[in-house]
Each structure stands twice: as structure tokens, then as C-alpha cells.
C-alpha positions in Angstrom: 132.1 -6.3 36.6 135.3 -8.5 37.3 135.2 -12.4 36.4 135.8 -14.4 40.3 135.7 -18.0 39.1 135.6 -20.3 36.0 133.0 -22.6 36.8 132.8 -24.7 33.4 136.1 -24.9 31.1 136.3 -26.6 27.6 132.5 -27.1 26.6 133.0 -28.7 23.7 129.5 -27.5 22.4 128.3 -24.1 21.0 126.3 -22.6 24.1 122.8 -21.4 23.2 121.4 -20.3 26.7 123.0 -21.0 30.3 120.1 -21.9 32.7 121.1 -21.8 36.7 118.8 -23.7 38.8 119.0 -26.4 41.7 117.7 -29.3 39.8 118.0 -32.1 42.1 116.9 -29.8 45.1 119.9 -30.1 47.3 119.7 -27.2 47.7 122.9 -26.1 45.8 122.8 -24.5 42.2 123.0 -26.4 39.4 123.8 -25.3 36.0 121.8 -26.7 32.6 123.7 -25.8 29.1 121.6 -26.1 25.7 122.9 -26.3 22.3 120.5 -26.5 19.4 123.9 -26.9 17.2 123.8 -30.6 18.8 120.3 -30.8 20.5 122.0 -31.9 23.6 121.0 -30.5 27.4 123.7 -30.6 29.9 123.5 -30.5 33.6 125.9 -29.9 35.6 125.2 -30.8 38.9 126.4 -28.6 41.5 128.5 -30.0 44.9 128.8 -27.1 47.1 132.5 -27.3 47.3 133.7 -24.0 46.5 137.1 -24.1 47.7 137.8 -26.0 43.7 137.2 -24.9 41.0 137.6 -28.4 39.2 134.9 -30.0 42.3 132.4 -27.3 42.0 130.6 -28.9 39.1 132.4 -31.8 38.6 129.3 -34.5 37.9 127.3 -34.2 34.5 124.6 -35.5 33.1 123.7 -35.1 29.3 120.2 -35.6 27.6 120.6 -35.9 23.2 117.8 -35.5 20.9 116.4 -32.4 22.5 114.7 -30.0 20.1 113.4 -27.7 22.1 115.2 -24.9 24.1 114.5 -26.3 27.5 111.8 -24.2 30.1 112.6 -24.3 33.5 109.4 -24.8 35.5 107.9 -27.1 38.3 105.1 -29.0 37.0 103.9 -30.9 39.5 104.4 -28.3 42.0 106.6 -30.5 44.6 109.4 -27.2 44.5 111.8 -29.0 42.7 112.4 -27.4 39.0 111.6 -29.8 36.2 112.8 -29.0 33.0 110.0 -28.9 29.5 111.9 -29.6 26.2 110.8 -31.8 22.9 113.0 -35.3 22.6 113.5 -36.9 18.9 111.7 -33.8 17.3 109.7 -30.6 17.9 106.1 -32.3 18.2 106.7 -34.0 21.4 106.2 -32.4 25.0 108.8 -33.6 27.7 108.9 -33.4 31.2 112.2 -33.9 32.6 112.2 -34.6 36.6 115.3 -35.0 38.7 115.8 -35.6 42.2 118.4 -37.0 44.8 118.4 -40.3 45.9 117.6 -41.7 49.3 118.3 -45.0 50.8 115.3 -46.4 52.7 116.9 -45.0 56.2 116.3 -41.5 54.8 119.8 -40.5 54.4 120.5 -38.5 51.2 122.8 -39.6 48.8 125.1 -37.8 46.5 123.4 -39.5 43.3 120.5 -37.6 41.3 118.3 -39.7 39.4 116.4 -37.9 36.4 113.0 -39.8 34.7 111.3 -38.5 31.8 107.9 -38.4 30.7 105.3 -37.0 28.0 102.2 -34.8 28.1 100.3 -37.0 25.6 96.7 -36.2 24.0 94.3 -38.2 22.1 95.6 -36.3 18.9 98.8 -35.5 17.6 100.4 -32.5 18.8 101.8 -29.4 16.7 105.5 -28.5 16.0 107.0 -26.5 18.7 108.4 -23.4 16.9 111.8 -21.9 17.6 112.2 -19.5 18.7 109.5 -19.7 20.9 107.6 -18.2 23.8 107.6 -20.7 26.1 106.1 -20.0 29.6 105.1 -21.1 33.4 102.7 -18.5 34.1 99.1 -18.0 35.0 97.1 -17.7 31.6 93.6 -18.5 32.8 93.2 -16.1 36.2 93.0 -18.1 38.8 96.7 -17.2 40.5 98.2 -21.2 39.3 100.8 -21.2 37.1 99.9 -22.8 33.4 101.9 -23.7 30.7 102.1 -21.9 27.6 103.8 -23.1 24.6 104.5 -21.5 21.0 103.4 -23.7 17.8 103.2 -22.6 14.6 99.8 -21.5 14.6 98.4 -21.0 17.7 99.5 -20.4 21.4 98.9 -24.2 23.4 97.9 -23.6 27.0 98.0 -26.7 29.3 95.8 -24.9 32.2 96.5 -26.6 35.7 93.7 -28.6 36.9 95.3 -30.4 40.3 98.2 -32.2 40.9 100.1 -33.3 38.3 96.6 -32.6 35.9 96.8 -30.6 33.3 93.7 -29.4 30.6 95.4 -28.5 27.1 93.6 -25.4 25.5 94.5 -22.5 22.6 95.0 -19.3 22.3 95.2 -17.3 18.4 98.0 -15.6 17.3 97.3 -12.0 17.0 95.9 -11.2 13.3 95.9 -14.6 12.2 99.5 -14.5 11.6 101.9 -17.3 12.3 104.5 -18.2 14.8 107.5 -16.1 12.9 105.9 -12.9 12.7 105.7 -13.1 16.4 107.7 -11.5 19.4 108.3 -12.9 22.4 105.2 -12.9 25.0 105.4 -11.1 27.9 102.9 -11.7 31.0 101.9 -8.3 32.9 99.2 -6.8 35.3 99.1 -3.1 32.9 96.1 -1.8 34.6 96.8 -2.7 38.5 93.8 -5.2 38.4 95.4 -8.2 40.0 95.6 -10.2 36.8 98.5 -10.8 34.3 97.4 -10.1 30.6 99.5 -11.4 27.5 101.1 -9.0 25.6 103.4 -9.7 22.4 105.1 -7.7 19.4 103.7 -8.5 15.7 105.2 -7.9 12.1 102.3 -7.3 10.1 104.2 -6.2 7.2 106.5 -4.3 9.5 107.6 -5.1 13.3 106.2 -1.7 14.8 103.2 -2.8 16.9 102.1 -5.0 20.0 99.0 -6.6 20.7 97.5 -7.4 24.2 94.8 -10.0 24.7 91.8 -9.3 26.3 89.7 -12.2 28.0 86.0 -12.2 27.8 85.2 -12.1 31.5 82.2 -14.4 30.9 83.7 -17.0 28.9 86.9 -19.1 29.1 89.9 -16.6 29.5 92.0 -18.3 27.7 90.3 -19.0 24.7 87.7 -16.7 24.4 88.5 -12.8 23.8 90.3 -10.6 21.4 93.4 -8.9 20.8 94.0 -5.4 21.0 96.2 -3.3 19.6 98.3 -1.4 22.8 101.5 -0.4 20.9 102.0 1.5 17.3 105.3 3.1 16.6 104.5 4.1 13.3 107.2 5.4 11.2 109.8 3.0 13.5 110.2 -0.4 14.2 111.2 -2.8 16.4 114.0 -4.6 15.6 114.4 -8.4 14.4 116.9 -10.4 12.4 116.8 -14.2 11.7 120.5 -14.0 11.7 121.0 -12.5 15.6 118.3 -15.4 16.3 120.1 -18.2 15.1 123.5 -17.4 15.8 123.4 -15.8 19.4 119.8 -16.4 20.6 118.2 -13.0 20.4 114.8 -13.0 20.1 112.2 -10.0 19.4 110.6 -8.9 22.8 109.3 -6.4 24.8 111.0 -6.4 28.3 109.0 -5.1 31.3 109.7 -3.1 34.8 108.2 -0.7 36.4 110.6 2.2 35.6 109.3 4.9 37.6 107.8 2.9 40.4 104.4 4.2 40.0 102.8 0.6 40.1 101.8 0.4 36.7 104.8 -2.0 34.5 106.5 -0.2 31.8 108.3 -1.6 28.7 111.5 -1.2 27.2 112.5 -2.8 23.6 115.3 -2.7 21.0 114.5 -1.0 17.6 116.1 -0.1 14.6 117.6 3.1 14.0 116.9 5.7 11.1 119.4 5.2 8.5 120.3 2.2 9.5 122.9 3.6 12.0 122.1 0.7 14.4 119.8 -0.6 16.9 118.5 1.5 19.8 116.3 1.0 23.2 113.1 3.1 23.5 110.7 3.3 26.4 107.2 2.9 26.7 106.0 4.0 29.9 102.5 3.3 31.3 99.9 6.2 31.7 95.9 6.6 32.7 94.8 7.5 29.2 94.7 11.2 28.5 92.5 11.4 25.5 95.1 12.9 23.4 95.0 10.5 20.5 97.4 7.9 21.9 96.3 3.9 21.5 94.2 3.6 24.7 93.5 0.0 25.8 91.5 -0.8 29.3 92.2 2.8 30.2 96.0 2.9 29.8 98.5 4.1 27.1 101.8 3.9 26.4 104.4 7.4 25.7 106.8 6.6 23.4 110.5 7.6 24.7 113.5 7.1 22.5 116.2 8.4 24.3 115.2 8.1 28.0 118.7 8.8 30.4 121.4 7.1 29.0 119.5 5.0 26.3 121.2 7.1 23.5 124.5 5.8 24.3 124.4 2.3 22.9 123.8 1.3 19.0 124.7 -2.1 18.8 122.2 -3.5 21.0 121.2 -7.2 20.9 119.6 -7.4 24.4 118.6 -6.2 27.4 117.2 -7.0 30.8 116.8 -5.2 34.2 118.5 -5.5 37.6 118.1 -3.8 40.5 122.2 -3.2 41.0 122.2 -0.5 43.7 119.7 -2.7 45.7 117.0 0.8 46.3 114.1 -0.6 44.3 114.7 0.9 41.0 115.3 -1.4 38.0 118.4 -0.2 36.3 119.2 -1.4 32.4 121.5 -4.0 31.4 122.2 -4.5 27.7 124.3 -6.5 25.5 126.4 -5.0 22.5 127.7 -5.8 19.7 128.1 -7.4 16.1 128.1 -11.2 14.9 130.5 -9.8 12.1 133.1 -8.6 14.5 132.3 -10.4 17.9 132.8 -7.2 19.8 130.6 -8.3 22.5 130.2 -6.0 25.7 127.9 -5.4 28.6 126.8 -1.8 29.8 124.6 -1.1 32.4 122.8 2.0 32.7 121.7 3.3 36.0 117.7 4.4 36.6 117.9 8.0 37.0 114.1 8.8 38.0 114.7 11.1 40.7 111.5 10.9 42.8 111.1 9.4 46.2 109.0 6.4 45.1 108.4 3.4 47.4 108.7 -0.3 46.3 108.2 -3.7 47.6 110.7 -6.3 46.5 109.7 -9.9 46.6 111.8 -13.0 46.5 110.0 -16.9 46.6 112.3 -19.4 46.9 111.8 -23.2 46.9 111.9 -23.9 51.0 114.0 -27.3 50.3 116.4 -28.5 53.0 119.7 -28.8 51.5 121.4 -32.1 51.1 123.3 -32.2 54.8 120.2 -31.1 56.8 117.0 -32.9 55.8 116.1 -34.8 59.0 114.8 -31.2 61.0 116.4 -31.0 63.5 118.1 -27.8 64.7 116.8 -24.0 64.6 118.3 -23.6 61.1 115.9 -22.2 58.3 116.2 -23.7 55.2 116.0 -21.0 52.1 115.9 -23.2 49.2 116.8 -21.8 46.0 115.0 -19.3 43.1 111.9 -20.8 42.4 110.3 -20.7 39.0 106.4 -19.7 38.8 105.2 -18.1 42.2 102.3 -15.6 41.6 102.3 -12.2 44.0 99.8 -10.1 44.4 99.9 -6.8 46.8 96.3 -4.5 48.1 97.4 -1.0 48.4 95.2 2.4 49.4 96.9 4.6 46.9 97.4 8.6 47.1 93.7 8.8 45.7 92.1 6.7 48.3 91.7 3.9 45.8 92.4 0.3 46.8 94.0 -1.0 44.4 95.7 -4.7 43.6 98.8 -5.4 41.3 99.9 -9.2 40.4 103.5 -10.5 39.2 104.9 -13.6 38.2 108.6 -14.9 38.8 110.9 -16.3 36.8 108.5 -17.7 34.3 110.7 -17.7 31.1 113.8 -19.1 30.7 114.3 -19.5 26.9 115.8 -17.5 24.0 117.3 -14.5 26.3 114.2 -14.2 28.4 116.4 -13.0 31.3 113.7 -13.1 33.7 114.5 -12.4 37.2 114.5 -14.5 40.5 112.6 -11.6 42.3 109.4 -9.3 41.9 110.0 -5.6 42.2 106.5 -4.0 42.4 106.9 -0.1 42.5 104.0 1.1 45.1 103.8 5.1 43.7 104.6 7.8 46.1 102.4 7.2 48.7 104.0 6.1 51.6 100.9 4.1 53.1 101.5 0.6 54.2 100.5 -2.3 52.0 97.3 -3.3 52.8 98.0 -7.3 51.7 100.4 -9.4 50.0 99.5 -12.3 48.7 101.9 -15.6 47.6 100.8 -18.7 44.8 102.8 -21.0 44.6 102.7 -23.4 41.8 100.6 -26.4 41.9 99.2 -25.6 45.4 96.1 -23.8 44.9 96.1 -22.3 48.2 98.2 -18.8 49.0 99.5 -17.2 52.2 98.8 -13.9 52.6 100.6 -11.1 55.0 99.0 -8.1 55.8 100.1 -4.1 56.5 104.0 -4.6 54.8 106.0 -1.6 55.4 107.1 0.6 52.2 110.4 0.1 50.8 110.6 -3.7 52.0 112.5 -6.6 50.8 110.7 -9.8 51.6 112.0 -13.2 51.1 109.2 -15.8 50.8 110.0 -19.4 52.2 107.0 -21.4 51.2 107.7 -24.4 54.0 105.9 -27.1 54.8 104.5 -26.5 50.8 101.3 -27.9 52.1 100.4 -25.6 54.6 100.5 -21.6 53.7 99.3 -20.6 57.3 103.2 -21.9 58.3 105.2 -20.0 55.6 108.0 -17.9 57.0 109.4 -14.9 55.8 112.1 -12.3 55.9 111.6 -8.7 56.1 114.3 -6.2 55.2 113.7 -2.6 55.0 115.3 0.3 52.9 114.6 3.7 54.6 113.7 6.1 51.5 114.4 9.8 51.3 110.8 10.4 52.5 111.1 8.7 55.9 114.6 10.2 56.2 113.1 14.0 55.3 110.7 12.9 58.6 113.5 12.2 60.8 115.1 15.3 59.8 112.1 17.0 60.3 111.3 15.5 63.3 114.8 16.1 64.8 114.7 19.9 63.6 111.0 20.1 65.6 112.6 18.4 68.6 115.7 20.7 68.3 113.6 24.2 68.1 111.4 23.2 70.7 114.7 22.5 73.0 115.8 26.0 72.3 112.7 27.3 73.4 112.5 25.5 76.3 116.1 26.8 77.2 115.8 30.5 76.2 112.7 30.1 78.4 115.0 28.5 81.2 117.4 31.2 80.7 114.8 34.4 80.8 113.2 32.3 84.0 116.7 32.4 86.0 117.5 35.9 84.7 114.1 36.9 85.9 114.7 35.2 89.2 118.0 36.9 89.7 117.0 40.1 89.5 114.2 39.8 92.0 116.4 38.8 94.5 119.0 41.3 93.6 115.8 44.1 94.4 114.6 42.5 97.5 118.4 42.4 98.6 118.1 46.4 98.0 114.9 46.9 99.4 114.9 49.2 102.7 113.5 47.5 105.7 110.9 50.1 107.3 110.5 47.6 110.2 113.8 47.8 111.1 113.4 51.5 112.1 
């Protein structure tokens, strides 16, 4: 990796998090910087002028007394990225909404205006903790993005009802613990059932377990259910360090990705190495229960692998994330290494060495908003928009066992405390190169979806949800990456054609030879009639 351009120089405060997003809907990337030390949110508005460094992020808006690290979301479903935080103290819930100003003639101006509103209830709200697991994700199973907030004693959930209307509920913490005994929440479809399930690490007392929320299907999914243990490290422990959490914003967390592309998401986490020799990586591969004594929940269990691939190369990890570096549908690992005592920070990439030729579907869901110079609807230009938090994608496929299964995932549902969420969704679909039966996309705050059918495996789909209120008119761009199976099939087909050509050529030569011999025999034949 090499530095291409300095975006922001001489920032006066200690930076805890950096969040790129289109915060005012002008189709130009803005940059949000949060500093817990000064309790400030600073937004550098992108101008789209890439010619000079100084003018790229020239305009700045600053919010003070922000006590909670922001969560990016689309609160009212208008595709403008909003900001959830707490002003004055941590017991408030404030939404910041920013839009470009317009004249009465509809001409787009350069200025951006931000408004702040508070989520209120009849009773006082509990304090939002730090670090937190605040998320913008489907919690109740209706495919619509809800808001989950971490408080001292429980998860506070704001269930989406309709435009700009949310209903408050709560979900208990595992084992009745407090927030300081939990890791960062993750929402994954571990059993390929088409529903997102809530998984969180716990320290009780050792930090070596993870629990999953199993809702009661006959009641409300949000509050009625139970926590089941899904991971137990026994003699090992997840890494949790309050000094690192405060100084470099590193939170105990499980990171999810489908390593082996079998359609079932796996986990990776940071663990304490033996003899206090550092902080290493561990992976948990999602497999069907085999009855050999491992924890089994909803017929899935997680196989522990301490040093898969190049994981043994890293010994001072502070955070990890996933990224498809080679654009081949395989999730590679990015890790941050270093020590707060020495400041020797570095980033290392570990390539996914999984060798089987499995198939995948990559989905990128953008806002579809027009750019600031093309909002009049003229011409044939397609406006893509920018990265969007909270959309949900769900596919259905007939697997290699001839069974129909569905799998769901949410895009960019967390933005705080080193969550490192990706602006796309990568589904593994196994080694069966069957067409994906359907792919359903749901945008936040809409309660309507669009469904595409018969998707080619190893495709990258760019979904453009415009116009937002008419899903039937949404567009998509399809990019196909051939797999080795397809190449092998092509080579086999070429081989068959070549063999057939050789056979035809040999038969043709044999026929010509037979004709020549026959002509020679006729030429030497004695003509008795001439006598």
C-alpha cells in the first residue's frame, strides 16, 4: 500500500474514528472525524475537486458536546446518511440530518444545512455506554433496518414501524451481565435460514465464550427469546484490554465472513497467546453438527482453528477486518499490529488460501442519489450514489443436495469502535454452480423490496435503488468473474471439439485414400470389351 493523497492536514484533536460517507446527498464523499477527548464531531464536506489537496475538503461543520461515538444510518429512509449520537450527556439520543440547500427553482447550491432532533420517550432513557455496539440492522426479522443501542444493563432496540416512526423495546444481556463484560455485537445468518441472528462475546468471568440470541418464534423476536452458548474457548480467552479500548478504540469483537464460501458465515477474533506472548488470531469455521461433543445450536457448530493459513505470522494484533483484495470473491484478512507503549503500528494483509473452487455473489447497494450537477433528470446518465448503511440482501438457491436454502446479510450496519464493516455484501454459495434462484434487496425505511431472479454465479451486482419508492424500477449492473470450474468446462468443451475435428479429419483422409486406391484399381483394370 502507498499513500496517494493527503486529505486532511493538521487536525487539532486526537482522532478516535474516521467515517467516510455521503452525508449531504450530493454524491461526493464526505469525511466524519470523531474525537472522544474533545467530544467533537467534525464533518469535512467533499467538493469533488480532486485537482488540489486544499480544496478537496475545504468546508467544515463541527458539533461539540458529542458524548457517544457516532453511528451512521438512514433514519427516515430518504437515502441521506444520518448520524446517531448523544449531545450534552450520554442519556440522550440525537439524530443529525444534513442536506444541501436548494433555491426555489430547484437549483442545487453548495451550502449544506444540518438539523438535530432527539428521540424521546415518556420515561428517561438510560446512558449509552462506551464502547458500544450501536447498530442499524434488522433485529425483529421483518427485513427492515432497526436501531440497536448499548446501555449499561440491556440492549435498547428501536423497531421501525413506518416513515420516521420507531417503537422502543429492549433485549436483555446474556447471563444478566453488564455492558463492560460484553464484546461488540455481530448480526449474521449462521444457519442459512434467511434471518439475521444476534451474536455477542461475554466475559463470565473469563472472556472465552460467545452467545447467540434465539428468538421465540411465537412471540416478539426482539424481547422474547433466550441466549444460547455457541462458542467456548475453554483454556483460551478472547483479547480484551481497557487501555487499548480507550487509547486506540480497540473493542473485543467477533468479525464475520464466509472464509470457505460454503454459504455459512464463519468468525475470526483476537485471542491472548499462551505465556503472555502476544495477541494472535483464531478462526471459527461454521459446520453442520456432527455429534462429536462440540456445542451445537440450530444444527450448527464452530470448529476452532488457531493458526489457519498465515494467521501464525501476526503476534501483536489490535484489530482485524476483511476485504476482497483480489476481487475474486474470497475474503482476505487485514490486521492492525502494534503496541501502545512503542507506537509501532503497521497494517498487514493475509490472503485467503482456501483452494476449493467455490462460487460467490457480491452485492453492492448504493444510494442512487444524483450528483450535485445532475439533479434535473436530463440525459441518459445513471446516477449511482454512494455507500449506503443498513440495506439488507437475501438470496435463495438450490444447493448441491437439491435443497432450497436462503441466506441474508446486512450492509455497513456498524460504524463505531473499529467495526470495519464493508460497503458491500459477499455471499458464498458453495461448490454448486447453479443459478441463484432469486436475490431480494430491501432498503431501510421502505417496507418494500425488489427481487431479481436467475443470477449467474460469481457475479458482482451493483444495485441502484432509484426511484426509491418504486422498487420495480430499480436497476442493477452485473459483472461476472469466471471461476476455474467454468474455465475447466470451457477447456473440456474445446477438447471435445478438437477430438471431434481430429476424428473427422482422419476419416476424411482415410476416405480420400480409399478413393485414390479405387481410382488406381479402375485405371489398371483390363477392358475385355475392347477385345
